N, C-alpha and C positions, 0 to 999 in steps of 0.2 A: 486531534492528532491526525486522523485519517484525512481531514480536509487539507491540512498543511502538506501532507505527503502527496496528495493529488495535485496540489498547486505546484509543488516542486517538480513532479514528473512532467507536468505540462510545460513549465518553463524550460526544463532541460531539453525536452523534445523540440520546442520552438527554436532554441539555440542551434540544435543540430540541423534543423531545416535551413535556418538563415545561413549558416556557415557552409553547408554542403550544396544547397540549391539556390540560394539567393532569396531576396525579399519577394519578388514576383511569384516564385514557385512555392513559397511558404503558404500553405492553405490550412484552414482549420481541420478539414478531414484528414490531411496528412499528419498534422500534429496529434490529433486524436488517436490515429493508428499507431504512431510511434510511442505515445504515452500510455496506450492501453486504457483510454478513458472514453466515456460517451460524449457526444456533442453537447448534451445537456450539462454535463459536469464542467466542460470547458467554458461554456457560456455563463455558467454560474459564477465562475471566477473572473472571466475576462469577456465582457459583452461584445467588444469589437476587436478586430484584428490589430488596430493601432495600439490599443491597450495591451494586447497580448505580447506583441513583439517588443514594445518599449519596456514593459515590465521584465521581459526576459533579458534584455541587454542591461537593464538596471541591476538585475539579480547578479549577472556575471560581473559587472563593474564593482559591486559591493564585495563580492568574493575576492576579486583581484586586489582591491584596496586593503582588505584584511590580510591577504597573503603577503603584501609588500611591507606591512608594518614591522614585522620582525627584521626584515632585511634592512629597512631604513634605520631602525634602532641600532642594528649591528654595525652599520657603516658610519653612524653619526660621529664616532670617535676615530674613524680611519685616518690614515696619513693624508689622503686626498679625498675628503668627503664629497666635494663637488663631482669629481669623476665617478665616485661610487654611486651617487644618487642618479646621475645621468644614466648609468647602466641599469640600475634597478627600475627606473621609470620606463626606459625603452623596452626592457624585457617583459614588464608587467602589462603595459598599456598599448604598446605599438608593435608588438611581435606576437602573433598567435590569434586565438579565437575572438578575444574581446574586440580587437581592432577590426577584424573582418566582419563581425556581426554588426558593429556600430556603423561601419562604412556602408553596409547595405541599407541601413535606415537613413543615413545622411543623404544619400543619393535619392532615395525614394521620397524623402520629405520635401524635396525641392518642388514637387508637383502635387503634393498631398498635404493640404492645410491641416487636416485632423492629425496626421502623423507628425507634422512639424510642431504643432502646438503641444503634443504629448511628449515629443522627444527633447525639446529645448531644456526643460528642467533637469532631465536625466543627464544631458551633456554638461550642464552646470555642476551637477554633483560629481561627475567624473573629473572635471577640471579642478574642483576643490580638493578631491582626494589626491590628485597629482601635486597640487600646490602644497598640501600638507607634508608631502614627502620632502619637498625642497625646504620648507620652513623648518623641518626637523633637523636638517644639517646646516642651516644658515649660520648658527653660532660658530661652527667649525670652519667656515669658509673665510679666507683671508679678507679682513676689512669689514665683514658684514656683522659679525657678532657684537662688536662694540662700536660699530660705525655710526656715522651721522645719518640724517634723514636722506641726504642725497645718495649716499652709498647704498642705503636700503632700497631706494627707488631704482637705482641702477640694477640691483639684484632682482627686483620684481620684473623689470623690463626684460632682463636676461631670461628669466623663467618663461615669460610669455613667448619670446622669440624662440626659445628652445622647443616649446610645445609645437609651434608652427613648423619648425624645421623637422622635428621627428615625425609629425603627421605627413609632411611632404615626402620624406624619405620612405616611410611605410607605403605610401601610395605608389611611389616609383618602383618599389620592389615587386608590385603586382605585374608591372609591364616588363621590367628588366631585372632578372635575378643576377645582380652583380654585387655580391656581398663584399668582395675584396675592396672594390672602389668605395662602396658605401661605408665600410669600416674606416677607410682612410679619411674620408670626409668627416666622419663623426669625430675622429681623433683631432682633426684640424679644428672643428668647432669647439671642442673642449679647450684647446690651446687658446683660441680667440676669446673664449668666455673668461678664462683666467686672466688674460691680459686686460680685458675690458674692466673687470672688477678691481684690478690693482693699478690701473692707469690713473 
């Protein structure tokens, strides 16, 4: 039990560092200080910095995926389930600490082969968690529930495009805090998505 608690403290401290200071300034001594653990205890759980930061982001992604499950279930019978799940996924994965922590690792992984190799599987897990949210509401989306193979393929393509769009919008927010215009474009995308599925 104590080992699990120590591990959780280390992961939480690592996330704090990533979000507040960025990847380059996230050091094992600073993580140890924040977590209140010895360097030996940290190395016992996470022998390398790459393992440490990737496990931290994976930990947060798993928590966010769990948090979104009740929301997705609640909106699966909503009047406009597609709109509802767009909002749920945006708020859970592209707004707040998970996106910013993951972004730090994506950028660092470009020039760090060890980090890249460790991060890719975690990114896949995050992607699957988001897709499950879309799949949960698919039966309620016009034409998808009882649709043919072509309709379902269009829905899958729409999900992929939406993830790219949301990631780009979240990146833009870092440089320009223009929530009103971003919201307008988000609503436009929802309209385009509905038209695409029903055309």
